[in-house]
PDB file of N, CA, C and O in Angstrom:
ATOM      1  N   UNK A   1     -20.643 -97.619  50.920  1.00  0.00           N
ATOM      2  CA  UNK A   1     -20.015 -97.485  51.931  1.00  0.00           C
ATOM      3  C   UNK A   1     -20.906 -97.046  52.924  1.00  0.00           C
ATOM      4  O   UNK A   1     -21.685 -96.130  52.659  1.00  0.00           O
ATOM      5  N   UNK A   2     -20.899 -97.588  54.060  1.00  0.00           N
ATOM      6  CA  UNK A   2     -21.576 -97.232  55.735  1.00  0.00           C
ATOM      7  C   UNK A   2     -21.070 -95.795  56.265  1.00  0.00           C
ATOM      8  O   UNK A   2     -19.883 -95.533  56.456  1.00  0.00           O
ATOM      9  N   UNK A   3     -21.945 -95.063  56.437  1.00  0.00           N
ATOM     10  CA  UNK A   3     -21.522 -94.459  57.185  1.00  0.00           C
ATOM     11  C   UNK A   3     -21.368 -94.442  58.946  1.00  0.00           C
ATOM     12  O   UNK A   3     -20.510 -93.845  59.597  1.00  0.00           O
ATOM     13  N   UNK A   4     -22.155 -95.042  59.301  1.00  0.00           N
ATOM     14  CA  UNK A   4     -22.443 -95.392  61.093  1.00  0.00           C
ATOM     15  C   UNK A   4     -21.542 -96.101  61.064  1.00  0.00           C
ATOM     16  O   UNK A   4     -21.332 -97.012  60.264  1.00  0.00           O
ATOM     17  N   UNK A   5     -20.458 -95.508  62.568  1.00  0.00           N
ATOM     18  CA  UNK A   5     -19.274 -96.691  63.029  1.00  0.00           C
ATOM     19  C   UNK A   5     -19.870 -96.974  64.168  1.00  0.00           C
ATOM     20  O   UNK A   5     -20.296 -96.089  64.909  1.00  0.00           O
ATOM     21  N   UNK A   6     -20.005 -98.803  64.546  1.00  0.00           N
ATOM     22  CA  UNK A   6     -20.588 -99.168  65.171  1.00  0.00           C
ATOM     23  C   UNK A   6     -21.524 -99.571  65.744  1.00  0.00           C
ATOM     24  O   UNK A   6     -21.687-100.454  66.586  1.00  0.00           O
ATOM     25  N   UNK A   7     -22.324 -98.700  65.124  1.00  0.00           N
ATOM     26  CA  UNK A   7     -23.952 -98.677  65.409  1.00  0.00           C
ATOM     27  C   UNK A   7     -24.816 -99.845  64.351  1.00  0.00           C
ATOM     28  O   UNK A   7     -26.004-100.169  64.349  1.00  0.00           O
ATOM     29  N   UNK A   8     -23.676-100.288  63.498  1.00  0.00           N
ATOM     30  CA  UNK A   8     -24.825-101.088  62.748  1.00  0.00           C
ATOM     31  C   UNK A   8     -25.292-102.707  63.149  1.00  0.00           C
ATOM     32  O   UNK A   8     -26.060-103.458  62.546  1.00  0.00           O
ATOM     33  N   UNK A   9     -24.694-102.873  64.114  1.00  0.00           N
ATOM     34  CA  UNK A   9     -24.973-104.238  64.663  1.00  0.00           C
ATOM     35  C   UNK A   9     -26.789-103.862  65.572  1.00  0.00           C
ATOM     36  O   UNK A   9     -27.933-104.140  65.213  1.00  0.00           O
ATOM     37  N   UNK A  10     -26.203-103.078  66.921  1.00  0.00           N
ATOM     38  CA  UNK A  10     -27.809-102.550  67.216  1.00  0.00           C
ATOM     39  C   UNK A  10     -28.660-101.853  66.368  1.00  0.00           C
ATOM     40  O   UNK A  10     -29.543-101.515  67.156  1.00  0.00           O
ATOM     41  N   UNK A  11     -28.894-101.528  65.563  1.00  0.00           N
ATOM     42  CA  UNK A  11     -29.583-101.014  64.523  1.00  0.00           C
ATOM     43  C   UNK A  11     -30.200-102.178  63.798  1.00  0.00           C
ATOM     44  O   UNK A  11     -31.352-102.007  63.399  1.00  0.00           O
ATOM     45  N   UNK A  12     -29.544-103.491  63.531  1.00  0.00           N
ATOM     46  CA  UNK A  12     -30.222-104.480  63.029  1.00  0.00           C
ATOM     47  C   UNK A  12     -30.865-105.499  63.560  1.00  0.00           C
ATOM     48  O   UNK A  12     -31.619-106.269  62.965  1.00  0.00           O
ATOM     49  N   UNK A  13     -30.528-105.513  64.850  1.00  0.00           N
ATOM     50  CA  UNK A  13     -30.793-106.367  66.061  1.00  0.00           C
ATOM     51  C   UNK A  13     -32.550-105.202  66.189  1.00  0.00           C
ATOM     52  O   UNK A  13     -33.743-105.500  66.240  1.00  0.00           O
ATOM     53  N   UNK A  14     -32.080-104.390  66.193  1.00  0.00           N
ATOM     54  CA  UNK A  14     -33.583-103.218  66.698  1.00  0.00           C
ATOM     55  C   UNK A  14     -34.845-103.514  64.973  1.00  0.00           C
ATOM     56  O   UNK A  14     -36.016-103.224  64.727  1.00  0.00           O
ATOM     57  N   UNK A  15     -33.773-104.181  64.233  1.00  0.00           N
ATOM     58  CA  UNK A  15     -34.725-103.870  62.986  1.00  0.00           C
ATOM     59  C   UNK A  15     -35.583-105.409  62.474  1.00  0.00           C
ATOM     60  O   UNK A  15     -36.392-105.554  61.558  1.00  0.00           O
ATOM     61  N   UNK A  16     -34.967-106.569  63.595  1.00  0.00           N
ATOM     62  CA  UNK A  16     -35.815-107.539  63.632  1.00  0.00           C
ATOM     63  C   UNK A  16     -37.131-107.543  64.540  1.00  0.00           C
ATOM     64  O   UNK A  16     -37.322-106.715  65.431  1.00  0.00           O
ATOM     65  N   UNK A  17     -37.786-108.305  64.296  1.00  0.00           N
ATOM     66  CA  UNK A  17     -39.645-108.214  65.232  1.00  0.00           C
ATOM     67  C   UNK A  17     -39.206-109.391  66.539  1.00  0.00           C
ATOM     68  O   UNK A  17     -38.354-110.274  66.639  1.00  0.00           O
ATOM     69  N   UNK A  18     -40.038-108.976  67.218  1.00  0.00           N
ATOM     70  CA  UNK A  18     -39.673-109.539  68.700  1.00  0.00           C
ATOM     71  C   UNK A  18     -39.897-110.548  68.440  1.00  0.00           C
ATOM     72  O   UNK A  18     -38.734-110.942  68.530  1.00  0.00           O
ATOM     73  N   UNK A  19     -40.666-111.787  68.045  1.00  0.00           N
ATOM     74  CA  UNK A  19     -40.649-113.336  67.771  1.00  0.00           C
ATOM     75  C   UNK A  19     -39.238-113.427  66.360  1.00  0.00           C
ATOM     76  O   UNK A  19     -39.172-114.615  66.045  1.00  0.00           O
ATOM     77  N   UNK A  20     -38.504-112.835  65.759  1.00  0.00           N
ATOM     78  CA  UNK A  20     -37.288-113.201  65.745  1.00  0.00           C
ATOM     79  C   UNK A  20     -35.981-112.632  66.835  1.00  0.00           C
ATOM     80  O   UNK A  20     -34.801-112.957  66.696  1.00  0.00           O
ATOM     81  N   UNK A  21     -36.314-112.062  67.514  1.00  0.00           N
ATOM     82  CA  UNK A  21     -35.504-111.832  68.738  1.00  0.00           C
ATOM     83  C   UNK A  21     -35.653-112.857  69.501  1.00  0.00           C
ATOM     84  O   UNK A  21     -34.796-113.519  70.086  1.00  0.00           O
ATOM     85  N   UNK A  22     -37.267-113.012  69.464  1.00  0.00           N
ATOM     86  CA  UNK A  22     -37.182-114.375  71.234  1.00  0.00           C
ATOM     87  C   UNK A  22     -36.492-115.822  70.731  1.00  0.00           C
ATOM     88  O   UNK A  22     -35.928-116.617  71.483  1.00  0.00           O
ATOM     89  N   UNK A  23     -36.677-115.982  69.206  1.00  0.00           N
ATOM     90  CA  UNK A  23     -36.407-116.802  68.680  1.00  0.00           C
ATOM     91  C   UNK A  23     -35.442-117.068  68.373  1.00  0.00           C
ATOM     92  O   UNK A  23     -35.391-118.262  68.078  1.00  0.00           O
ATOM     93  N   UNK A  24     -34.060-116.290  68.209  1.00  0.00           N
ATOM     94  CA  UNK A  24     -32.872-116.011  68.852  1.00  0.00           C
ATOM     95  C   UNK A  24     -32.059-116.401  70.034  1.00  0.00           C
ATOM     96  O   UNK A  24     -31.278-117.311  70.313  1.00  0.00           O
ATOM     97  N   UNK A  25     -32.591-115.270  70.660  1.00  0.00           N
ATOM     98  CA  UNK A  25     -31.897-115.868  72.153  1.00  0.00           C
ATOM     99  C   UNK A  25     -32.706-117.362  72.704  1.00  0.00           C
ATOM    100  O   UNK A  25     -32.203-117.860  73.711  1.00  0.00           O
ATOM    101  N   UNK A  26     -33.515-117.845  72.299  1.00  0.00           N
ATOM    102  CA  UNK A  26     -33.710-119.208  73.058  1.00  0.00           C
ATOM    103  C   UNK A  26     -33.051-120.636  72.256  1.00  0.00           C
ATOM    104  O   UNK A  26     -32.696-121.688  72.788  1.00  0.00           O
ATOM    105  N   UNK A  27     -33.031-120.269  70.833  1.00  0.00           N
ATOM    106  CA  UNK A  27     -32.024-121.218  70.248  1.00  0.00           C
ATOM    107  C   UNK A  27     -30.801-121.006  71.003  1.00  0.00           C
ATOM    108  O   UNK A  27     -30.206-121.963  71.499  1.00  0.00           O
ATOM    109  N   UNK A  28     -30.278-119.491  71.154  1.00  0.00           N
ATOM    110  CA  UNK A  28     -28.795-119.802  71.846  1.00  0.00           C
ATOM    111  C   UNK A  28     -28.805-120.106  73.137  1.00  0.00           C
ATOM    112  O   UNK A  28     -27.797-119.748  73.745  1.00  0.00           O
ATOM    113  N   UNK A  29     -29.161-120.344  73.402  1.00  0.00           N
ATOM    114  CA  UNK A  29     -29.470-120.856  75.556  1.00  0.00           C
ATOM    115  C   UNK A  29     -29.867-122.288  74.836  1.00  0.00           C
ATOM    116  O   UNK A  29     -29.450-123.332  75.339  1.00  0.00           O
ATOM    117  N   UNK A  30     -30.409-122.304  74.046  1.00  0.00           N
ATOM    118  CA  UNK A  30     -30.449-124.213  73.841  1.00  0.00           C
ATOM    119  C   UNK A  30     -29.258-125.089  73.405  1.00  0.00           C
ATOM    120  O   UNK A  30     -29.046-126.245  73.771  1.00  0.00           O
ATOM    121  N   UNK A  31     -28.411-124.241  72.442  1.00  0.00           N
ATOM    122  CA  UNK A  31     -27.449-124.454  71.929  1.00  0.00           C
ATOM    123  C   UNK A  31     -25.994-124.188  73.310  1.00  0.00           C
ATOM    124  O   UNK A  31     -24.922-124.788  73.237  1.00  0.00           O
ATOM    125  N   UNK A  32     -26.260-123.425  74.171  1.00  0.00           N
ATOM    126  CA  UNK A  32     -25.521-123.193  74.815  1.00  0.00           C
ATOM    127  C   UNK A  32     -25.625-124.516  75.968  1.00  0.00           C
ATOM    128  O   UNK A  32     -24.627-125.088  76.406  1.00  0.00           O
ATOM    129  N   UNK A  33     -26.709-124.780  76.258  1.00  0.00           N
ATOM    130  CA  UNK A  33     -27.468-126.044  77.089  1.00  0.00           C
ATOM    131  C   UNK A  33     -26.642-126.810  76.554  1.00  0.00           C
ATOM    132  O   UNK A  33     -25.448-126.758  76.851  1.00  0.00           O
ATOM    133  N   UNK A  34     -27.164-127.717  75.608  1.00  0.00           N
ATOM    134  CA  UNK A  34     -26.329-129.119  74.723  1.00  0.00           C
ATOM    135  C   UNK A  34     -25.019-128.843  75.015  1.00  0.00           C
ATOM    136  O   UNK A  34     -24.330-129.823  75.297  1.00  0.00           O
ATOM    137  N   UNK A  35     -24.423-127.624  75.024  1.00  0.00           N
ATOM    138  CA  UNK A  35     -22.938-127.741  74.483  1.00  0.00           C
ATOM    139  C   UNK A  35     -22.365-128.136  76.220  1.00  0.00           C
ATOM    140  O   UNK A  35     -21.623-129.114  76.316  1.00  0.00           O
ATOM    141  N   UNK A  36     -22.736-127.349  77.542  1.00  0.00           N
ATOM    142  CA  UNK A  36     -22.526-127.749  78.595  1.00  0.00           C
ATOM    143  C   UNK A  36     -23.280-129.114  79.270  1.00  0.00           C
ATOM    144  O   UNK A  36     -23.047-129.484  80.421  1.00  0.00           O
ATOM    145  N   UNK A  37     -24.251-129.814  78.325  1.00  0.00           N
ATOM    146  CA  UNK A  37     -24.123-131.236  78.576  1.00  0.00           C
ATOM    147  C   UNK A  37     -23.704-132.124  78.146  1.00  0.00           C
ATOM    148  O   UNK A  37     -23.850-133.210  78.707  1.00  0.00           O
ATOM    149  N   UNK A  38     -22.954-131.980  76.867  1.00  0.00           N
ATOM    150  CA  UNK A  38     -22.183-132.611  76.063  1.00  0.00           C
ATOM    151  C   UNK A  38     -21.075-133.161  77.084  1.00  0.00           C
ATOM    152  O   UNK A  38     -20.873-134.260  77.601  1.00  0.00           O
ATOM    153  N   UNK A  39     -20.204-131.429  77.166  1.00  0.00           N
ATOM    154  CA  UNK A  39     -19.221-131.511  77.967  1.00  0.00           C
ATOM    155  C   UNK A  39     -18.881-132.401  79.344  1.00  0.00           C
ATOM    156  O   UNK A  39     -17.960-133.167  79.631  1.00  0.00           O
ATOM    157  N   UNK A  40     -20.043-131.940  80.041  1.00  0.00           N
ATOM    158  CA  UNK A  40     -20.010-132.332  81.477  1.00  0.00           C
ATOM    159  C   UNK A  40     -19.713-134.060  81.157  1.00  0.00           C
ATOM    160  O   UNK A  40     -18.691-134.567  81.621  1.00  0.00           O
ATOM    161  N   UNK A  41     -20.989-135.153  80.081  1.00  0.00           N
ATOM    162  CA  UNK A  41     -21.298-136.059  79.843  1.00  0.00           C
ATOM    163  C   UNK A  41     -20.044-136.775  79.366  1.00  0.00           C
ATOM    164  O   UNK A  41     -19.843-137.961  79.627  1.00  0.00           O
ATOM    165  N   UNK A  42     -19.038-135.873  78.518  1.00  0.00           N
ATOM    166  CA  UNK A  42     -17.663-136.321  78.260  1.00  0.00           C
ATOM    167  C   UNK A  42     -16.819-136.040  79.357  1.00  0.00           C
ATOM    168  O   UNK A  42     -15.669-136.415  79.125  1.00  0.00           O
ATOM    169  N   UNK A  43     -16.921-135.674  80.134  1.00  0.00           N
ATOM    170  CA  UNK A  43     -16.037-135.698  81.452  1.00  0.00           C
ATOM    171  C   UNK A  43     -16.723-136.485  82.130  1.00  0.00           C
ATOM    172  O   UNK A  43     -15.769-136.858  82.812  1.00  0.00           O
ATOM    173  N   UNK A  44     -17.798-137.223  82.643  1.00  0.00           N
ATOM    174  CA  UNK A  44     -17.976-137.694  82.952  1.00  0.00           C
ATOM    175  C   UNK A  44     -18.023-139.154  82.820  1.00  0.00           C
ATOM    176  O   UNK A  44     -17.919-139.875  83.812  1.00  0.00           O
ATOM    177  N   UNK A  45     -18.187-139.651  81.553  1.00  0.00           N
ATOM    178  CA  UNK A  45     -18.216-141.043  80.990  1.00  0.00           C
ATOM    179  C   UNK A  45     -16.788-141.340  80.529  1.00  0.00           C
ATOM    180  O   UNK A  45     -15.949-140.825  79.790  1.00  0.00           O
ATOM    181  N   UNK A  46     -16.915-142.456  81.346  1.00  0.00           N
ATOM    182  CA  UNK A  46     -15.513-143.480  80.643  1.00  0.00           C
ATOM    183  C   UNK A  46     -14.821-143.689  79.317  1.00  0.00           C
ATOM    184  O   UNK A  46     -15.377-144.582  78.677  1.00  0.00           O
ATOM    185  N   UNK A  47     -13.902-143.212  78.769  1.00  0.00           N
ATOM    186  CA  UNK A  47     -13.611-143.846  77.373  1.00  0.00           C
ATOM    187  C   UNK A  47     -13.931-144.246  76.894  1.00  0.00           C
ATOM    188  O   UNK A  47     -14.082-143.887  75.726  1.00  0.00           O
ATOM    189  N   UNK A  48     -14.447-145.701  77.510  1.00  0.00           N
ATOM    190  CA  UNK A  48     -14.555-147.180  76.969  1.00  0.00           C
ATOM    191  C   UNK A  48     -16.003-146.980  76.357  1.00  0.00           C
ATOM    192  O   UNK A  48     -16.262-147.437  75.244  1.00  0.00           O
ATOM    193  N   UNK A  49     -17.213-146.087  77.321  1.00  0.00           N
ATOM    194  CA  UNK A  49     -18.530-146.082  76.903  1.00  0.00           C
ATOM    195  C   UNK A  49     -18.866-144.456  75.536  1.00  0.00           C
ATOM    196  O   UNK A  49     -19.916-143.828  75.405  1.00  0.00           O
ATOM    197  N   UNK A  50     -17.553-144.252  74.781  1.00  0.00           N
ATOM    198  CA  UNK A  50     -17.334-142.846  73.664  1.00  0.00           C
ATOM    199  C   UNK A  50     -17.072-143.652  72.648  1.00  0.00           C
ATOM    200  O   UNK A  50     -16.363-144.636  72.854  1.00  0.00           O
ATOM    201  N   UNK A  51     -17.495-143.439  71.600  1.00  0.00           N
ATOM    202  CA  UNK A  51     -16.920-143.688  70.179  1.00  0.00           C
ATOM    203  C   UNK A  51     -16.698-142.709  69.793  1.00  0.00           C
ATOM    204  O   UNK A  51     -17.478-141.791  69.541  1.00  0.00           O
ATOM    205  N   UNK A  52     -14.658-142.805  69.601  1.00  0.00           N
ATOM    206  CA  UNK A  52     -13.979-142.169  69.515  1.00  0.00           C
ATOM    207  C   UNK A  52     -13.127-141.001  70.357  1.00  0.00           C
ATOM    208  O   UNK A  52     -13.267-141.045  71.579  1.00  0.00           O
ATOM    209  N   UNK A  53     -12.479-140.227  69.951  1.00  0.00           N
ATOM    210  CA  UNK A  53     -11.412-139.319  70.562  1.00  0.00           C
ATOM    211  C   UNK A  53     -12.654-138.729  71.801  1.00  0.00           C
ATOM    212  O   UNK A  53     -13.693-138.286  71.312  1.00  0.00           O
ATOM    213  N   UNK A  54     -12.543-138.729  73.216  1.00  0.00           N
ATOM    214  CA  UNK A  54     -13.250-137.555  74.121  1.00  0.00           C
ATOM    215  C   UNK A  54     -12.487-136.609  73.982  1.00  0.00           C
ATOM    216  O   UNK A  54     -12.865-135.670  74.683  1.00  0.00           O
ATOM    217  N   UNK A  55     -11.194-136.288  73.171  1.00  0.00           N
ATOM    218  CA  UNK A  55     -10.921-135.055  73.139  1.00  0.00           C
ATOM    219  C   UNK A  55     -11.709-134.109  72.106  1.00  0.00           C
ATOM    220  O   UNK A  55     -12.337-133.080  72.355  1.00  0.00           O
ATOM    221  N   UNK A  56     -11.489-134.775  70.832  1.00  0.00           N
ATOM    222  CA  UNK A  56     -11.830-134.808  69.603  1.00  0.00           C
ATOM    223  C   UNK A  56     -13.336-134.110  69.887  1.00  0.00           C
ATOM    224  O   UNK A  56     -13.468-132.899  69.709  1.00  0.00           O
ATOM    225  N   UNK A  57     -14.133-134.696  70.204  1.00  0.00           N
ATOM    226  CA  UNK A  57     -15.707-134.367  70.671  1.00  0.00           C
ATOM    227  C   UNK A  57     -15.555-133.435  71.121  1.00  0.00           C
ATOM    228  O   UNK A  57     -15.993-132.579  70.353  1.00  0.00           O
ATOM    229  N   UNK A  58     -15.029-132.864  72.281  1.00  0.00           N
ATOM    230  CA  UNK A  58     -14.865-131.928  73.203  1.00  0.00           C
ATOM    231  C   UNK A  58     -14.353-130.370  71.633  1.00  0.00           C
ATOM    232  O   UNK A  58     -14.963-129.383  71.222  1.00  0.00           O
ATOM    233  N   UNK A  59     -13.538-130.746  71.425  1.00  0.00           N
ATOM    234  CA  UNK A  59     -12.827-129.623  70.505  1.00  0.00           C
ATOM    235  C   UNK A  59     -13.895-129.214  69.180  1.00  0.00           C
ATOM    236  O   UNK A  59     -13.975-128.164  68.542  1.00  0.00           O
ATOM    237  N   UNK A  60     -14.815-130.749  69.035  1.00  0.00           N
ATOM    238  CA  UNK A  60     -15.899-130.279  68.252  1.00  0.00           C
ATOM    239  C   UNK A  60     -17.238-129.412  68.667  1.00  0.00           C
ATOM    240  O   UNK A  60     -17.820-128.550  68.009  1.00  0.00           O
ATOM    241  N   UNK A  61     -17.548-129.957  70.053  1.00  0.00           N
ATOM    242  CA  UNK A  61     -18.203-128.806  70.344  1.00  0.00           C
ATOM    243  C   UNK A  61     -17.908-127.403  70.770  1.00  0.00           C
ATOM    244  O   UNK A  61     -18.750-126.511  70.869  1.00  0.00           O
ATOM    245  N   UNK A  62     -16.465-127.281  71.043  1.00  0.00           N
ATOM    246  CA  UNK A  62     -15.897-126.223  71.682  1.00  0.00           C
ATOM    247  C   UNK A  62     -15.718-124.989  69.987  1.00  0.00           C
ATOM    248  O   UNK A  62     -15.456-123.786  69.997  1.00  0.00           O
ATOM    249  N   UNK A  63     -15.979-125.889  68.760  1.00  0.00           N
ATOM    250  CA  UNK A  63     -15.890-124.606  67.946  1.00  0.00           C
ATOM    251  C   UNK A  63     -16.920-124.827  66.791  1.00  0.00           C
ATOM    252  O   UNK A  63     -16.863-124.180  65.745  1.00  0.00           O
ATOM    253  N   UNK A  64     -17.831-125.747  67.036  1.00  0.00           N
ATOM    254  CA  UNK A  64     -19.170-125.801  66.125  1.00  0.00           C
ATOM    255  C   UNK A  64     -19.919-124.734  67.033  1.00  0.00           C
ATOM    256  O   UNK A  64     -19.857-124.499  68.240  1.00  0.00           O
ATOM    257  N   UNK A  65     -20.594-124.219  66.070  1.00  0.00           N
ATOM    258  CA  UNK A  65     -21.919-123.289  67.022  1.00  0.00           C
ATOM    259  C   UNK A  65     -23.530-123.460  66.323  1.00  0.00           C
ATOM    260  O   UNK A  65     -24.579-122.816  66.322  1.00  0.00           O
ATOM    261  N   UNK A  66     -23.037-124.673  65.776  1.00  0.00           N
ATOM    262  CA  UNK A  66     -24.830-124.737  65.238  1.00  0.00           C
ATOM    263  C   UNK A  66     -25.617-125.983  66.220  1.00  0.00           C
ATOM    264  O   UNK A  66     -26.763-126.399  66.052  1.00  0.00           O
ATOM    265  N   UNK A  67     -24.780-126.355  67.116  1.00  0.00           N
ATOM    266  CA  UNK A  67     -25.695-127.375  67.522  1.00  0.00           C
ATOM    267  C   UNK A  67     -25.560-128.675  67.276  1.00  0.00           C
ATOM    268  O   UNK A  67     -26.012-129.563  68.000  1.00  0.00           O
ATOM    269  N   UNK A  68     -24.987-128.826  66.336  1.00  0.00           N
ATOM    270  CA  UNK A  68     -24.784-129.857  65.160  1.00  0.00           C
ATOM    271  C   UNK A  68     -24.275-131.065  66.075  1.00  0.00           C
ATOM    272  O   UNK A  68     -24.942-132.033  66.439  1.00  0.00           O
ATOM    273  N   UNK A  69     -22.734-130.741  66.406  1.00  0.00           N
ATOM    274  CA  UNK A  69     -22.010-131.812  67.087  1.00  0.00           C
ATOM    275  C   UNK A  69     -22.589-132.257  68.891  1.00  0.00           C
ATOM    276  O   UNK A  69     -22.230-133.221  69.567  1.00  0.00           O
ATOM    277  N   UNK A  70     -23.541-131.185  69.242  1.00  0.00           N
ATOM    278  CA  UNK A  70     -23.842-131.548  70.584  1.00  0.00           C
ATOM    279  C   UNK A  70     -25.425-132.953  69.871  1.00  0.00           C
ATOM    280  O   UNK A  70     -25.761-133.899  70.583  1.00  0.00           O
ATOM    281  N   UNK A  71     -25.855-132.787  68.947  1.00  0.00           N
ATOM    282  CA  UNK A  71     -26.693-133.900  68.259  1.00  0.00           C
ATOM    283  C   UNK A  71     -25.827-135.145  67.933  1.00  0.00           C
ATOM    284  O   UNK A  71     -26.161-136.320  68.083  1.00  0.00           O
ATOM    285  N   UNK A  72     -24.850-134.747  67.541  1.00  0.00           N
ATOM    286  CA  UNK A  72     -24.204-135.957  67.038  1.00  0.00           C
ATOM    287  C   UNK A  72     -24.096-136.752  68.334  1.00  0.00           C
ATOM    288  O   UNK A  72     -24.791-137.728  68.619  1.00  0.00           O
ATOM    289  N   UNK A  73     -22.993-136.130  69.191  1.00  0.00           N
ATOM    290  CA  UNK A  73     -22.532-137.061  69.988  1.00  0.00           C
ATOM    291  C   UNK A  73     -23.485-137.610  71.211  1.00  0.00           C
ATOM    292  O   UNK A  73     -23.173-138.415  72.089  1.00  0.00           O
ATOM    293  N   UNK A  74     -24.795-136.908  71.002  1.00  0.00           N
ATOM    294  CA  UNK A  74     -25.634-137.916  71.799  1.00  0.00           C
ATOM    295  C   UNK A  74     -26.575-138.811  71.049  1.00  0.00           C
ATOM    296  O   UNK A  74     -27.458-139.477  71.591  1.00  0.00           O
ATOM    297  N   UNK A  75     -26.310-138.778  69.703  1.00  0.00           N
ATOM    298  CA  UNK A  75     -26.928-139.900  69.383  1.00  0.00           C
ATOM    299  C   UNK A  75     -26.312-141.013  68.915  1.00  0.00           C
ATOM    300  O   UNK A  75     -26.713-142.126  69.256  1.00  0.00           O
ATOM    301  N   UNK A  76     -24.808-140.777  67.713  1.00  0.00           N
ATOM    302  CA  UNK A  76     -23.997-141.481  67.757  1.00  0.00           C
ATOM    303  C   UNK A  76     -22.604-141.624  68.530  1.00  0.00           C
ATOM    304  O   UNK A  76     -21.818-142.560  68.382  1.00  0.00           O
ATOM    305  N   UNK A  77     -22.426-140.434  69.455  1.00  0.00           N
ATOM    306  CA  UNK A  77     -21.332-140.685  70.052  1.00  0.00           C
ATOM    307  C   UNK A  77     -20.860-141.616  71.207  1.00  0.00           C
ATOM    308  O   UNK A  77     -19.833-142.267  71.401  1.00  0.00           O
ATOM    309  N   UNK A  78     -21.843-141.450  71.795  1.00  0.00           N
ATOM    310  CA  UNK A  78     -22.550-142.194  73.386  1.00  0.00           C
ATOM    311  C   UNK A  78     -22.617-143.982  73.045  1.00  0.00           C
ATOM    312  O   UNK A  78     -23.519-144.393  72.315  1.00  0.00           O
ATOM    313  N   UNK A  79     -21.728-144.830  73.561  1.00  0.00           N
ATOM    314  CA  UNK A  79     -22.314-146.486  73.293  1.00  0.00           C
ATOM    315  C   UNK A  79     -22.901-146.686  74.908  1.00  0.00           C
ATOM    316  O   UNK A  79     -22.838-146.371  76.097  1.00  0.00           O
ATOM    317  N   UNK A  80     -23.589-147.592  73.706  1.00  0.00           N
ATOM    318  CA  UNK A  80     -25.139-147.797  74.749  1.00  0.00           C
ATOM    319  C   UNK A  80     -24.656-148.963  75.779  1.00  0.00           C
ATOM    320  O   UNK A  80     -24.083-149.927  75.273  1.00  0.00           O
ATOM    321  N   UNK A  81     -24.846-148.940  77.165  1.00  0.00           N
ATOM    322  CA  UNK A  81     -24.347-150.253  78.538  1.00  0.00           C
ATOM    323  C   UNK A  81     -25.024-151.440  77.188  1.00  0.00           C
ATOM    324  O   UNK A  81     -25.031-152.656  77.382  1.00  0.00           O
TER     325      UNK A  81
END
């Protein structure tokens, strides 16, 4: 059983090396930008140009935190003109 209260997350973050912390921050920023780009594209794109339902794509983006939904949307979710 751990004896520290509330400090565990901070200690684990500090235990990471600088390159590991930078990688986590960069990947988090990439995921946030990709999610925002997907949601903006969904908002602007007519429903006829999207494979599947727009609401389902948006819900998937909001629930998914690995960035896979965003990649899937840009690769297969949009119809090409």
